[in-house]
C-alpha positions as a Python dict, from the first residue, in 0.01 Angstrom:
ca = {
    (1, 'M'): (0, 0, 0),
    (2, 'R'): (203, -232, -224),
    (3, 'W'): (570, -140, -278),
    (4, 'L'): (731, -281, -601),
    (5, 'A'): (1128, -244, -587),
    (6, 'A'): (1286, -138, -916),
    (7, 'G'): (1552, -420, -854),
    (8, 'G'): (1289, -690, -888),
    (9, 'Y'): (1164, -579, -1234),
    (10, 'A'): (1231, -817, -1520),
    (11, 'W'): (1400, -662, -1817),
    (12, 'S'): (1379, -794, -2171),
    (13, 'P'): (1520, -669, -2497),
    (14, 'W'): (1315, -494, -2761),
    (15, 'K'): (1255, -670, -3099),
    (16, 'N'): (1460, -399, -3278),
    (17, 'G'): (1755, -425, -3032),
    (18, 'G'): (1744, -80, -2956),
    (19, 'G'): (1674, -107, -2591),
    (20, 'L'): (1513, -292, -2302),
    (21, 'T'): (1181, -275, -2123),
    (22, 'A'): (1051, -367, -1789),
    (23, 'Q'): (670, -430, -1733),
    (24, 'I'): (579, -273, -1379),
    (25, 'A'): (177, -344, -1421),
    (26, 'I'): (-76, -427, -1681),
    (27, 'W'): (-454, -454, -1671),
    (28, 'P'): (-604, -713, -1719),
    (29, 'E'): (-299, -897, -1562),
    (30, 'D'): (-290, -1153, -1829),
    (31, 'A'): (-316, -925, -2119),
    (32, 'D'): (-54, -889, -2387),
    (33, 'L'): (67, -585, -2584),
    (34, 'D'): (-252, -614, -2815),
    (35, 'G'): (-512, -645, -2539),
    (36, 'F'): (-430, -443, -2237),
    (37, 'A'): (-657, -155, -2099),
    (38, 'W'): (-364, 6, -1922),
    (39, 'R'): (14, -50, -1903),
    (40, 'I'): (287, 92, -1686),
    (41, 'S'): (660, 6, -1778),
    (42, 'M'): (1011, 150, -1788),
    (43, 'A'): (1230, 146, -2098),
    (44, 'R'): (1607, 190, -2150),
    (45, 'I'): (1662, 343, -2481),
    (46, 'E'): (2002, 268, -2600),
    (47, 'S'): (2006, 357, -2969),
    (48, 'H'): (1823, 557, -3231),
    (49, 'G'): (1511, 406, -3382),
    (50, 'P'): (1138, 409, -3425),
    (51, 'F'): (900, 368, -3132),
    (52, 'S'): (671, 65, -3155),
    (53, 'A'): (325, 163, -3305),
    (54, 'F'): (30, 152, -3050),
    (55, 'P'): (-295, 251, -3253),
    (56, 'G'): (-574, 345, -3008),
    (57, 'I'): (-327, 417, -2709),
    (58, 'L'): (-258, 735, -2538),
    (59, 'R'): (114, 738, -2413),
    (60, 'S'): (289, 930, -2164),
    (61, 'L'): (676, 909, -2143),
    (62, 'T'): (880, 1080, -1864),
    (63, 'V'): (1253, 1077, -1875),
    (64, 'V'): (1394, 949, -1543),
    (65, 'S'): (1757, 938, -1615),
    (66, 'G'): (1985, 1059, -1899),
    (67, 'R'): (1947, 1395, -2077),
    (68, 'G'): (2001, 1342, -2436),
    (69, 'L'): (1644, 1231, -2601),
    (70, 'A'): (1493, 1392, -2910),
    (71, 'L'): (1157, 1270, -3011),
    (72, 'E'): (1089, 1310, -3399),
    (73, 'L'): (732, 1356, -3436),
    (74, 'P'): (525, 1440, -3738),
    (75, 'D'): (489, 1809, -3667),
    (76, 'G'): (858, 1847, -3550),
    (77, 'E'): (1098, 1759, -3276),
    (78, 'Y'): (1042, 1739, -2916),
    (79, 'R'): (1314, 1717, -2657),
    (80, 'P'): (1157, 1572, -2324),
    (81, 'V'): (1260, 1741, -2003),
    (82, 'P'): (1372, 1494, -1722),
    (83, 'G'): (1088, 1450, -1489),
    (84, 'V'): (832, 1619, -1687),
    (85, 'P'): (571, 1383, -1850),
    (86, 'F'): (511, 1406, -2225),
    (87, 'T'): (176, 1271, -2351),
    (88, 'F'): (111, 1178, -2712),
    (89, 'S'): (-90, 939, -2942),
    (90, 'G'): (41, 596, -2993),
    (91, 'D'): (-85, 627, -3349),
    (92, 'L'): (179, 868, -3428),
    (93, 'P'): (501, 756, -3592),
    (94, 'V'): (762, 846, -3348),
    (95, 'R'): (1145, 813, -3372),
    (96, 'A'): (1393, 843, -3073),
    (97, 'R'): (1726, 1001, -3132),
    (98, 'L'): (1984, 981, -2853),
    (99, 'T'): (2189, 1310, -2837),
    (100, 'D'): (2385, 1234, -2515),
    (101, 'G'): (2380, 873, -2427),
    (102, 'P'): (2122, 632, -2315),
    (103, 'V'): (1795, 736, -2136),
    (104, 'T'): (1567, 562, -1912),
    (105, 'D'): (1198, 654, -1911),
    (106, 'L'): (865, 587, -1738),
    (107, 'N'): (593, 493, -1991),
    (108, 'V'): (216, 479, -1890),
    (109, 'M'): (-14, 380, -2148),
    (110, 'S'): (-402, 356, -2175),
    (111, 'R'): (-640, 218, -2446),
    (112, 'V'): (-876, 502, -2554),
    (113, 'G'): (-1230, 389, -2458),
    (114, 'Q'): (-1123, 149, -2199),
    (115, 'A'): (-919, 347, -1964),
    (116, 'T'): (-754, 700, -1905),
    (117, 'H'): (-442, 818, -1723),
    (118, 'L'): (-275, 1111, -1586),
    (119, 'V'): (103, 1129, -1481),
    (120, 'R'): (231, 1436, -1301),
    (121, 'S'): (525, 1544, -1120),
    (122, 'V'): (477, 1586, -730),
    (123, 'Q'): (672, 1753, -467),
    (124, 'P'): (678, 1675, -90),
    (125, 'G'): (314, 1696, 66),
    (126, 'P'): (-10, 1498, 129),
    (127, 'L'): (-147, 1299, -154),
    (128, 'A'): (-467, 1072, -174),
    (129, 'A'): (-555, 797, -400),
    (130, 'V'): (-883, 939, -568),
    (131, 'R'): (-860, 699, -872),
    (132, 'P'): (-879, 320, -884),
    (133, 'I'): (-522, 316, -962),
    (134, 'T'): (-293, 549, -800),
    (135, 'A'): (74, 499, -777),
    (136, 'L'): (391, 695, -677),
    (137, 'F'): (695, 648, -896),
    (138, 'A'): (1025, 752, -750),
    (139, 'I'): (1224, 958, -1006),
    (140, 'G'): (1513, 953, -761),
    (141, 'P'): (1573, 878, -382),
    (142, 'C'): (1249, 967, -196),
    (143, 'V'): (1058, 884, 121),
    (144, 'A'): (684, 826, 121),
    (145, 'A'): (480, 767, 442),
    (146, 'G'): (148, 572, 444),
    (147, 'V'): (-1, 243, 562),
    (148, 'G'): (289, 1, 633),
    (149, 'G'): (537, 277, 577),
    (150, 'P'): (760, 494, 575),
    (151, 'Y'): (897, 372, 253),
    (152, 'S'): (1255, 464, 143),
    (153, 'M'): (1228, 450, -217),
    (154, 'R'): (1513, 436, -479),
    (155, 'Q'): (1491, 537, -856),
    (156, 'G'): (1220, 348, -1032),
    (157, 'D'): (1043, 204, -725),
    (158, 'M'): (674, 215, -731),
    (159, 'L'): (435, 244, -443),
    (160, 'F'): (61, 162, -518),
    (161, 'A'): (-215, 302, -278),
    (162, 'D'): (-555, 139, -234),
    (163, 'P'): (-859, 368, -344),
    (164, 'G'): (-929, 632, -76),
    (165, 'E'): (-598, 579, 90),
    (166, 'R'): (-427, 897, 225),
    (167, 'F'): (-33, 905, 182),
    (168, 'E'): (249, 1164, 172),
    (169, 'L'): (561, 1226, -27),
    (170, 'V'): (791, 1320, 262),
    (171, 'A'): (1122, 1393, 67),
    (172, 'G'): (1236, 1382, -287),
    (173, 'G'): (1086, 1389, -618),
    (174, 'A'): (816, 1173, -784),
    (175, 'L'): (559, 1109, -1037),
    (176, 'L'): (193, 1041, -952),
    (177, 'V'): (48, 804, -1176),
    (178, 'E'): (-348, 787, -1174),
    (179, 'I'): (-552, 561, -1391),
    (180, 'D'): (-938, 501, -1439),
    (181, 'G'): (-1073, 190, -1623),
}
C-alpha cells in the first residue's frame, strides 16, 4: 500500500483565479492536462466561475468540505451533496456558484476510450483492490488497515492498494476510487 498525506500535496492557482488545485495522481505520470488517461486531484473552489472544459473526459466530483456549491449545467442546476460523488461529461459547459462559502472537492477524471473510473462512498468494512488502480480517499478522519498499516488518515489523505490486495476501512468515512486503463 502507498499512503499519500494531503499535507504533502502541492497546490497551484487556477488560470481564472477562482480557486486552487492539487494533483494527487495522473497516468501516464508525465502527462499534461491534454494527454492523461486518468487523473485524480483536489480543488478548492473559492469563487463563482466556469469549470475548465475537458472534451472526451468523464468527470466525478465529490464535495469533501464546505456546503454551498451549485453546479449550473445545460439541463438545470445540481447541488452536490457532501460525500456523494457526482459524475458528468467534461464536454458540458459547467459553471460553479458558491452559495455558502468556499468548497473543497475530490476530482477523478478518465479519458473515454482509454480508461474508466468509479468513485463511491464506503463505510467501515472489508475492501479489495479488484481494479488496476484502487485507492481510499479520506473524506474526514478515518482509520484503514492493510499491508504496512494501520493508517490513521486525515481528510484528503489517499491510500493506494496494489491489485489483489485486501484492506479494511476500520473507522470513519471514505471514498473508494477504482480505475481501469
